[in-house]
C-alpha positions as MATLAB code, in Angstrom:
seq = 'MAQVTYTEDNIRSLDWKEHIRMRPGMYIGKLGDGSSQDDGIYILLKEVIDNCIDEFVMGYGNQIEIEVVDGEVSIRDYGRGIPLGKVIDCVSKINTGGKYDSKAFKKSVGLNGVGTKAVNALSSYFKVQAIRDKKTKVAEFEQGELVKNHNQAKTKEPNGTLVSFVPDESIFKNYKYKNDYIENQLWNYAYLNAGLKLKFNDKTIFSRNGLLDLLGNKTTPESLRYPIIHLKGEDIEIALTHGEQYGEEYYSFVNGQNTTQGGTHLQAFREAIVKTVREFYKKSFDTKDVQTSIIGAISVRVEEPVFESQTKTKLGSLKMGPDSPTVRSFIADYVTKQLDSYLHKNKDVADALLKRIQQSERERKEIAGIKKLANQRAKKANLHNKKLRDCRVHFNNKRGDEEKKLLTTIFITEGDSASGSITKARDVQTEAVFSLRGKPLNCFGLSKKIVYENEELNLLQHALNIEDGLEGLRFNRVVIATDADVDGMHIRLLLLTFFLQFFPDLVRQGHLYILETPLFRVRDKKDTYYCYSQREKLEAQKKLRGKPEITRFKGLGEISPDEFGGFIGKDIRLEPVFLKENTNIKEILSYYMGKNTPDRQVFIIENLKIEIDELDTEDELEVFDVIDEEEMEEVT';
ca = [
      94.966  184.900   76.981;
      93.374  188.164   75.786;
      89.810  187.769   74.530;
      89.341  188.564   70.831;
      86.035  190.111   69.843;
      84.184  188.758   66.823;
      81.282  190.996   65.754;
      79.694  192.401   62.614;
      82.539  194.935   62.519;
      84.993  192.122   61.827;
      83.186  191.117   58.626;
      84.567  192.880   55.576;
      83.585  192.728   51.909;
      86.260  193.448   49.313;
      85.449  194.845   45.904;
      86.834  193.033   42.838;
      90.070  194.993   42.469;
      90.879  194.899   46.218;
      90.513  191.119   46.227;
      92.757  190.661   43.172;
      95.424  193.007   44.534;
      95.338  191.398   47.973;
      95.503  187.830   46.591;
      97.191  188.117   43.154;
      98.504  184.553   43.314;
      94.954  183.225   43.060;
      94.622  184.864   39.652;
      98.056  184.851   38.009;
     100.118  182.348   40.005;
     103.451  183.499   41.403;
     104.533  187.126   41.012;
     108.276  187.011   40.315;
     110.392  189.652   38.605;
     110.375  188.340   35.053;
     113.358  185.999   35.414;
     111.118  182.912   35.069;
     108.833  182.065   32.149;
     105.854  181.532   34.453;
     106.247  184.815   36.352;
     103.156  186.974   36.707;
     104.121  189.693   34.220;
     103.989  187.115   31.412;
     100.624  185.861   32.633;
      99.294  189.427   32.343;
     100.486  189.497   28.750;
      98.951  186.100   28.059;
      95.542  187.020   29.490;
      95.180  189.873   27.008;
      96.531  187.942   24.014;
      94.199  185.024   24.786;
      91.247  187.293   24.029;
      92.825  188.274   20.712;
      93.391  184.624   19.838;
      89.759  183.810   20.555;
      88.735  186.427   17.988;
      91.060  184.856   15.392;
      89.688  181.365   16.132;
      86.171  182.715   15.570;
      87.289  183.971   12.151;
      87.940  187.665   12.850;
      91.326  189.297   12.339;
      94.521  187.509   11.274;
      97.063  189.862   12.833;
      97.999  190.803   16.401;
     100.530  193.521   17.225;
     102.468  193.402   20.502;
     104.874  196.052   21.714;
     106.855  195.946   24.946;
     108.963  199.024   25.591;
     110.451  199.949   28.980;
     107.999  197.704   30.813;
     104.884  199.096   29.085;
     102.832  196.608   27.066;
     100.556  197.404   24.128;
      98.456  194.749   22.359;
      96.239  195.414   19.313;
      94.051  192.909   17.500;
      91.811  193.284   14.473;
      88.816  191.297   15.646;
      85.294  192.575   16.140;
      86.189  194.859   19.035;
      84.433  194.879   22.420;
      80.838  196.178   22.119;
      81.256  199.877   22.894;
      78.623  200.039   25.599;
      80.310  197.205   27.539;
      83.969  198.247   27.324;
      84.266  199.317   30.970;
      82.264  196.361   32.271;
      84.401  193.832   30.385;
      87.622  194.989   32.042;
      86.340  195.933   35.490;
      83.315  193.847   36.398;
      83.950  190.284   37.531;
      81.953  187.541   35.807;
      81.266  189.741   32.803;
      82.343  188.767   29.282;
      81.331  187.243   25.965;
      82.799  183.856   26.809;
      79.810  182.913   28.934;
      77.867  182.686   25.676;
      78.956  179.207   24.620;
      77.692  179.777   21.081;
      80.094  182.677   20.591;
      83.117  181.046   22.260;
      82.539  177.310   22.277;
      86.148  176.302   22.893;
      87.726  179.381   24.367;
      90.908  179.544   26.453;
      89.200  181.208   29.424;
      85.645  180.981   30.638;
      85.712  182.660   34.032;
      85.612  186.331   32.992;
      88.600  187.225   35.196;
      91.621  187.584   32.858;
      91.600  191.234   31.769;
      90.152  192.297   35.118;
      93.243  190.849   36.814;
      95.488  192.700   34.354;
      93.600  195.925   35.079;
      93.731  195.531   38.864;
      97.441  194.640   38.888;
      98.548  197.491   36.617;
      99.543  200.972   37.694;
      98.094  202.144   34.379;
      95.618  200.343   32.118;
      93.913  201.589   28.962;
      91.390  199.817   26.783;
      90.147  201.011   23.401;
      87.481  199.297   21.320;
      86.860  200.098   17.664;
      83.626  198.983   15.984;
      82.075  200.207   12.760;
      83.900  203.572   12.562;
      83.291  204.359   16.231;
      85.649  204.060   19.209;
      85.439  203.984   22.980;
      88.399  204.516   25.365;
      88.649  204.037   29.131;
      91.686  204.535   31.389;
      92.346  203.016   34.817;
      94.921  203.166   37.600;
      95.190  200.086   39.845;
      91.760  199.045   38.624;
      90.149  202.392   39.414;
      88.484  204.169   36.481;
      90.191  207.563   36.110;
      89.070  208.673   32.649;
      85.927  207.638   30.809;
      86.181  208.993   27.265;
      83.099  209.706   25.201;
      82.485  207.645   22.099;
      84.046  209.193   19.022;
      84.263  208.632   15.282;
      87.344  206.956   13.822;
      88.732  205.652   10.553;
      90.659  202.832   12.209;
      89.766  199.184   11.428;
      87.752  197.183   13.961;
      89.518  195.607   16.918;
      90.687  196.126   20.481;
      93.769  197.874   21.848;
      94.937  197.245   25.419;
      97.901  198.999   27.029;
      99.143  198.441   30.564;
     102.076  198.949   32.922;
     102.465  196.260   35.633;
     102.285  197.795   39.107;
     105.800  197.944   40.580;
     104.375  197.853   44.096;
     103.300  194.266   43.284;
     105.896  193.170   40.718;
     109.125  194.240   42.410;
     111.978  195.229   40.067;
     110.298  193.456   37.179;
     111.776  193.272   33.712;
     110.360  191.633   30.602;
     112.710  189.255   28.783;
     112.091  189.378   25.052;
     113.223  185.761   24.615;
     110.416  184.593   26.904;
     107.842  186.696   25.091;
     108.995  185.420   21.707;
     108.731  181.838   22.942;
     105.213  182.557   24.171;
     104.233  184.097   20.824;
     105.721  181.242   18.816;
     103.417  178.862   20.686;
     100.437  180.999   19.689;
     101.649  180.924   16.060;
     102.080  177.135   15.987;
      98.578  176.609   17.341;
      96.966  179.108   15.007;
      98.406  178.496   11.544;
      98.010  181.589    9.378;
      97.990  184.061   12.275;
     100.596  186.824   12.017;
     102.038  188.119   15.287;
     104.152  191.260   15.179;
     106.355  191.735   18.224;
     108.318  194.984   18.270;
     110.377  194.642   15.066;
     109.825  190.890   14.487;
     107.121  188.930   12.667;
     106.181  185.502   14.011;
     104.216  183.195   11.715;
     103.582  179.470   11.212;
     102.039  177.803    8.187;
     102.142  174.159    9.327;
     101.268  174.238   13.022;
     102.821  171.578   15.239;
     104.950  170.322   12.354;
     106.709  173.691   12.403;
     106.967  173.541   16.208;
     108.940  170.289   16.236;
     110.832  171.341   13.108;
     112.068  174.481   14.868;
     112.889  172.625   18.086;
     115.069  170.057   16.295;
     117.453  169.622   13.372;
     116.924  166.966   10.644;
     120.205  165.236   11.458;
     119.191  164.810   15.114;
     116.030  162.833   14.263;
     115.701  159.102   13.674;
     112.834  159.566   11.194;
     110.819  162.452    9.680;
     108.274  164.125   11.946;
     104.867  162.422   11.919;
     102.173  165.116   11.703;
      98.494  164.248   12.078;
      95.555  166.622   12.323;
      91.884  165.956   12.985;
      88.829  167.688   14.388;
      89.726  169.145   17.796;
      93.117  167.410   17.837;
      96.565  167.820   16.278;
      99.693  165.810   17.064;
     103.330  165.707   15.951;
     105.782  162.977   16.870;
     109.333  161.759   16.275;
     112.300  160.189   18.075;
     115.685  161.797   18.509;
     118.973  160.861   20.150;
     118.537  162.809   23.400;
     117.862  161.324   26.817;
     114.422  161.537   28.352;
     111.161  162.653   26.766;
     110.325  166.055   25.331;
     106.678  167.119   25.030;
     104.777  170.280   24.188;
     101.108  170.174   25.128;
      98.258  172.617   24.568;
      94.561  172.953   25.337;
      92.464  175.507   23.463;
      95.633  177.343   22.519;
      96.970  177.387   26.094;
     100.457  175.979   26.684;
      99.908  173.459   29.482;
     103.480  173.374   30.746;
     102.536  170.960   33.546;
     100.672  168.634   31.210;
      97.529  167.024   32.531;
      94.897  164.567   31.337;
      95.531  165.078   27.619;
      99.313  164.636   27.770;
      99.092  161.501   29.875;
      96.551  160.049   27.426;
      98.845  160.926   24.491;
     101.859  159.192   26.068;
      99.821  156.081   26.878;
      98.254  155.977   23.408;
     101.656  156.036   21.682;
     102.865  153.036   23.712;
      99.624  151.118   23.099;
      99.681  151.773   19.355;
     103.351  150.820   18.982;
     102.876  147.558   20.876;
      99.881  146.599   18.765;
     101.526  147.588   15.481;
     104.714  145.543   16.067;
     102.847  142.869   18.026;
     105.447  143.058   20.784;
     105.075  143.908   24.474;
     107.786  146.561   24.614;
     108.692  148.088   27.960;
     106.966  151.482   28.260;
     110.259  153.299   28.845;
     111.825  151.797   25.730;
     109.059  153.289   23.603;
     109.005  156.659   25.349;
     112.769  157.256   25.614;
     113.936  160.007   23.227;
     110.405  160.884   22.091;
     109.830  164.440   20.916;
     106.109  165.065   20.699;
     103.432  167.734   20.652;
      99.678  167.585   21.143;
      96.953  170.199   20.909;
      93.299  169.557   21.728;
      90.148  171.664   21.806;
      87.891  171.012   24.782;
      84.495  172.509   25.595;
      84.565  174.390   28.890;
      88.022  173.145   29.965;
      88.761  172.679   33.648;
      92.287  173.721   34.630;
      93.913  173.101   37.996;
      94.738  176.794   38.496;
      93.887  180.216   37.086;
      97.187  180.202   35.147;
      95.900  177.177   33.178;
      99.149  175.201   33.108;
      97.608  171.776   33.821;
      94.415  170.298   32.398;
      92.074  168.642   34.850;
      89.138  167.980   32.494;
      88.057  164.368   32.191;
      85.660  164.899   29.249;
      85.939  166.713   25.919;
      82.590  168.372   26.623;
      79.290  167.897   28.465;
      77.969  165.345   25.949;
      81.325  164.186   24.587;
      83.688  161.243   25.206;
      86.390  161.385   27.850;
      89.647  163.106   26.970;
      91.500  159.820   27.453;
      89.270  157.773   25.139;
      89.091  160.536   22.503;
      92.888  160.810   22.259;
      93.436  157.047   22.496;
      90.996  156.365   19.629;
      92.502  159.052   17.420;
      96.147  158.108   17.977;
      95.492  154.372   17.689;
      93.756  154.703   14.328;
      95.789  157.473   12.728;
      99.269  156.537   13.937;
      98.709  152.874   13.115;
      97.554  153.874    9.622;
     100.576  156.137    9.156;
     103.038  153.400   10.140;
     101.416  150.949    7.723;
     101.745  153.467    4.883;
     105.321  154.536    5.730;
     107.505  151.428    6.080;
     110.781  153.406    6.318;
     109.473  155.329    9.309;
     108.161  152.147   10.937;
     111.562  150.452   10.522;
     113.451  153.459   11.947;
     111.064  153.658   14.910;
     111.584  149.953   15.658;
     115.375  150.354   15.599;
     115.177  153.293   18.025;
     113.051  151.250   20.452;
     115.413  148.279   20.224;
     118.386  150.562   20.902;
     116.675  151.927   24.029;
     115.967  148.360   25.138;
     119.652  147.380   24.790;
     120.821  150.486   26.672;
     118.316  149.900   29.485;
     119.426  146.292   29.969;
     123.096  147.279   29.807;
     122.832  149.613   32.802;
     120.187  147.675   34.757;
     122.700  146.066   37.140;
     124.734  149.233   37.613;
     121.549  151.209   38.217;
     120.376  148.823   40.935;
     123.670  149.070   42.825;
     123.755  152.859   42.383;
     120.244  153.210   43.780;
     121.205  151.144   46.807;
     124.274  153.335   47.374;
     122.172  156.482   47.003;
     119.633  155.210   49.525;
     122.386  154.396   52.018;
     124.150  157.724   51.410;
     120.969  159.682   52.032;
     120.767  158.147   55.477;
     124.350  158.842   56.504;
     125.638  161.979   54.798;
     124.686  165.639   54.784;
     124.995  166.351   51.079;
     121.345  167.368   50.902;
     119.920  169.838   53.404;
     116.308  169.426   52.448;
     113.467  171.917   52.848;
     110.349  171.250   54.888;
     107.810  171.401   52.072;
     106.622  167.899   51.235;
     104.254  166.918   48.479;
     101.513  164.410   49.190;
      99.007  165.193   46.436;
      96.852  167.334   48.668;
      95.072  170.400   47.377;
      97.369  173.409   47.228;
     100.591  171.405   46.905;
     101.184  172.652   43.352;
     101.230  176.231   44.646;
     103.729  175.235   47.364;
     105.913  173.490   44.803;
     106.226  176.709   42.800;
     108.015  178.266   45.783;
     110.683  175.584   46.213;
     114.355  176.060   45.309;
     117.456  173.905   45.598;
     120.918  175.497   45.548;
     123.711  173.330   44.149;
     127.057  174.508   45.469;
     130.581  173.254   46.098;
     132.530  173.086   49.329;
     131.620  173.197   53.008;
     132.095  176.945   53.505;
     129.844  177.958   50.615;
     127.121  175.425   51.419;
     127.372  176.395   55.082;
     126.707  180.065   54.355;
     123.722  179.284   52.122;
     122.345  176.729   54.585;
     122.385  179.242   57.446;
     120.851  182.026   55.321;
     118.151  180.066   53.462;
     114.434  179.800   54.143;
     114.230  176.270   55.551;
     110.581  175.948   54.537;
     111.138  176.228   50.781;
     114.904  176.245   50.100;
     117.243  173.241   50.058;
     121.019  172.959   49.581;
     122.995  170.225   47.807;
     126.748  170.264   48.437;
     129.134  168.931   45.804;
     132.516  167.482   46.714;
     135.045  168.973   44.316;
     134.499  169.454   40.595;
     131.882  167.175   39.023;
     132.785  164.861   36.164;
     132.794  166.244   32.616;
     129.931  164.270   31.046;
     130.383  165.507   27.489;
     130.079  162.630   25.024;
     129.472  160.024   27.742;
     126.482  157.689   28.069;
     124.007  157.755   30.928;
     125.756  154.748   32.388;
     128.298  157.167   33.828;
     125.612  158.902   35.931;
     125.067  155.726   37.933;
     128.772  154.927   38.174;
     129.672  158.403   39.462;
     128.552  158.837   43.086;
     128.234  162.646   42.995;
     126.076  162.713   39.855;
     123.971  159.789   41.007;
     123.256  161.447   44.364;
     122.392  164.695   42.594;
     119.797  163.091   40.336;
     118.301  161.351   43.365;
     118.193  164.587   45.356;
     116.204  166.155   42.497;
     114.181  162.939   41.979;
     114.512  163.106   38.185;
     115.867  159.637   37.457;
     112.576  158.611   35.809;
     111.600  161.995   34.381;
     110.451  165.406   35.540;
     107.115  164.244   36.945;
     108.828  163.662   40.284;
     110.966  166.826   40.307;
     110.988  167.986   43.928;
     112.042  171.610   43.353;
     110.628  174.184   40.956;
     113.905  176.086   40.719;
     117.255  174.310   40.438;
     119.946  176.937   41.062;
     123.641  176.510   40.329;
     125.435  178.544   42.998;
     129.199  178.637   42.439;
     132.011  181.050   43.261;
     132.592  184.075   41.030;
     136.055  182.883   40.022;
     137.529  180.622   37.366;
     137.025  177.419   39.376;
     133.423  178.430   40.041;
     132.792  179.086   36.359;
     134.293  175.705   35.493;
     132.012  173.915   37.955;
     129.074  175.832   36.497;
     129.955  174.639   32.991;
     130.327  171.043   34.168;
     126.889  171.119   35.840;
     125.312  172.707   32.762;
     126.843  169.920   30.690;
     125.379  167.311   33.044;
     121.860  168.733   32.806;
     121.925  169.443   29.065;
     123.381  166.023   28.268;
     121.093  163.859   30.376;
     118.149  166.012   31.515;
     117.570  168.611   28.761;
     113.859  168.825   29.564;
     114.787  170.303   32.962;
     116.254  173.235   31.017;
     113.550  173.406   28.348;
     110.829  173.665   30.970;
     112.558  176.597   32.657;
     113.682  175.009   35.923;
     117.441  175.708   35.750;
     119.028  178.985   36.932;
     122.388  180.531   37.747;
     122.663  182.395   41.065;
     124.155  185.843   40.670;
     126.152  186.873   43.717;
     127.877  190.242   44.197;
     131.453  190.636   43.057;
     132.121  193.665   45.246;
     131.045  195.302   48.473;
     131.536  199.076   48.446;
     130.906  200.864   51.739;
     131.719  203.767   53.981;
     130.635  204.446   57.563;
     127.030  205.157   56.539;
     126.143  203.212   53.406;
     126.855  199.802   51.868;
     126.398  198.790   48.233;
     126.664  195.261   46.848;
     127.774  195.341   43.219;
     127.331  192.611   40.623;
     129.560  194.123   37.928;
     132.419  196.564   37.369;
     129.912  199.173   36.224;
     127.830  198.852   39.402;
     131.034  199.186   41.432;
     131.919  202.404   39.607;
     128.442  203.805   40.225;
     128.674  202.944   43.942;
     132.054  204.663   44.206;
     130.626  207.792   42.618;
     127.707  207.806   45.069;
     129.953  207.442   48.114;
     132.827  209.547   46.728;
     135.953  209.777   48.812;
     137.812  206.513   49.310;
     135.258  203.890   50.345;
     136.238  200.404   51.466;
     136.050  197.975   48.515;
     135.927  194.217   49.067;
     136.196  191.784   46.168;
     134.287  188.549   46.860;
     136.027  185.608   45.222;
     134.192  182.835   47.017;
     130.718  182.302   48.446;
     132.320  181.244   51.713;
     133.697  184.772   52.147;
     130.158  186.160   52.369;
     128.698  185.952   55.869;
     125.344  184.191   56.355;
     123.746  187.489   57.393;
     124.836  189.107   54.134;
     123.915  186.031   52.140;
     120.348  186.231   53.393;
     119.886  189.396   51.372;
     121.161  187.753   48.172;
     118.901  184.688   48.247;
     115.825  186.335   49.755;
     113.148  188.390   48.009;
     115.806  190.358   46.075;
     117.527  187.244   44.720;
     119.102  187.668   41.287;
     118.731  184.611   39.100;
     119.825  184.216   35.503;
     117.610  181.630   33.792;
     119.197  179.034   31.523;
     117.055  179.414   28.422;
     117.081  177.499   25.121;
     115.983  179.500   22.095;
     114.290  178.194   18.959;
     116.679  176.045   16.882;
     119.087  175.626   19.808;
     121.271  172.617   19.075;
     122.376  171.159   22.415;
     124.981  168.911   20.824;
     126.646  171.875   19.100;
     126.594  173.971   22.290;
     128.231  171.223   24.354;
     130.767  170.539   21.639;
     131.772  174.211   21.527;
     132.134  174.716   25.266;
     133.284  171.269   26.352;
     134.892  169.808   23.219;
     138.433  170.106   21.865;
     138.336  173.682   20.559;
     140.031  175.613   23.364;
     141.546  178.328   21.079;
     138.081  179.216   19.739;
     136.785  179.603   23.274;
     139.734  181.790   24.228;
     139.034  184.157   21.332;
     135.348  184.303   22.303;
     136.112  185.098   25.969;
     138.744  187.731   25.156;
     136.488  189.431   22.591;
     133.625  189.619   25.091;
     135.993  190.883   27.783;
     137.132  193.617   25.362;
     133.502  194.656   24.779;
     132.987  195.063   28.552;
     136.074  197.285   28.828;
     135.075  199.286   25.734;
     131.734  200.113   27.386;
     133.597  202.279   29.924;
     133.403  205.696   28.347;
     135.876  208.057   29.983;
     139.506  207.966   31.012;
     138.416  208.527   34.641;
     136.352  205.368   34.516;
     139.257  203.425   33.032;
     141.513  204.620   35.850;
     139.026  203.284   38.414;
     138.621  200.009   36.488;
     140.628  197.191   38.060;
     143.056  196.243   35.316;
     143.282  192.486   34.912;
     146.810  191.265   35.575;
     148.588  188.494   33.702;
     147.661  185.828   36.233;
     143.944  186.673   36.017;
     144.102  186.703   32.200;
     145.618  183.224   32.245;
     142.777  182.065   34.490;
     140.108  183.603   32.230;
     141.466  181.894   29.136;
];
């Protein structure tokens, strides 16, 4: 074995921007391309807005303006503005910032002085402008390197800070901002900061009633068993109701940060609700009977919060502050007193809550026997069949496992040929494959009892480990991978129905995706293009000219494993399944899976017409593959 030298020459010190660019995941989590809500480009946006929010919380500036155009982000607040002599230091010197002064930012989102430095280092272009007392200071950077240091100048603009940046494409490959994700992010800021006006491109986002508005916009009155309970105290705000959906639905926040993975505060909130309900009704209800169908939100303010990662998605703090009670006891005391008081004062709500719990109890007992048998079958099936080709990442609560979990994906596909191609092409460390046998059952309008009675659906929920909620979810991304034909689309709809009907929180938390696979391969002797639409096929034909070979892929099994590796690797195209504000799941399922086939036909044909109308010239229409009668029958 060759001897490796280890001398002073092997020791290297990185400056701040080199370290961030070399290890971006340490600062902003996963990179991604913008197809997931927790991708890095949204974390960059959040890091800048967090500073603006802190100014608002301190009482300065009630408006923030955000523009995102062609991948360039611009954010302007009307706070006090960065002190002009420290503008460059605040965005380029690690461990520098006003948040270390606990008197100025007692309960800030971030305390480590890294946020805007990470944005600067990971941007191909970054500009910061501070305006204070009729004077302004501007500095411009490229990949964290100062390229233009402007002199201070006079201005008539109001106080505040303006930050503009363009994420570096050498780090964020083929990135694209999704406005729906940004709007969702901004709505959370609005709910947690009542009275703050956020202007995003041409929209204004505003909340007057905080978490009451949050749950109000996430639900419809007819879907709730009783009016939303809204309670607000010092350093805590909660909202709570019960609906008709399966599972639990929570929105949790710490110091204005959306803790999508929960943490100490959310667990304390869930436990406190059960404790209070048991004591109020003087009955020892099963925990699940109380928690089933809950829709809740909690926001707390903690001094010097400890998060489990730089992206701040899970709270690890045990205490509210250095000389304060524990998070658990603080939340338990508040919920116990205030919720108990509310139920005593509102008998109608208390009666409706009791009926919802009793209904959950009846449903749980009704399926108890079926569930036990189904679990035994699932355990036996896992030993003897090959429906699940698992990945090698296992979670055992060791440090770093959360980062590994972010990389995991499971592909749900149908048929041996399709699952075989994906299985051979996948990354066995982080990617798993679940193979369906035929079309899954249409679950629309059925109770959860059917999940345990149907072997395919029962095995699927066990493969994901979501029977008792998302806490045990084994894969960060659940990807529906079906053929690009009518049967494939039907299977996709049936799986979407399954998840939306019984596990809507899987969708709400951004775990469900659709795999986009190419419809065509266009190639000549030198070049090959994989095309995901008619338009891409036309463009490929123009590039190759002549008469290239065109292959239409109708099934995943037709794509060789070698080719498939390119479609599910670093250049994977995923379409996230995203629920907007005011999305009514019951109405969506009724439209697509209910008895209104003519309406669906009109919708499909109209959208098909739009796609054809987008082809501008007669030449393009000649190249367009005209849909024959058989294909039209399949589409409708």
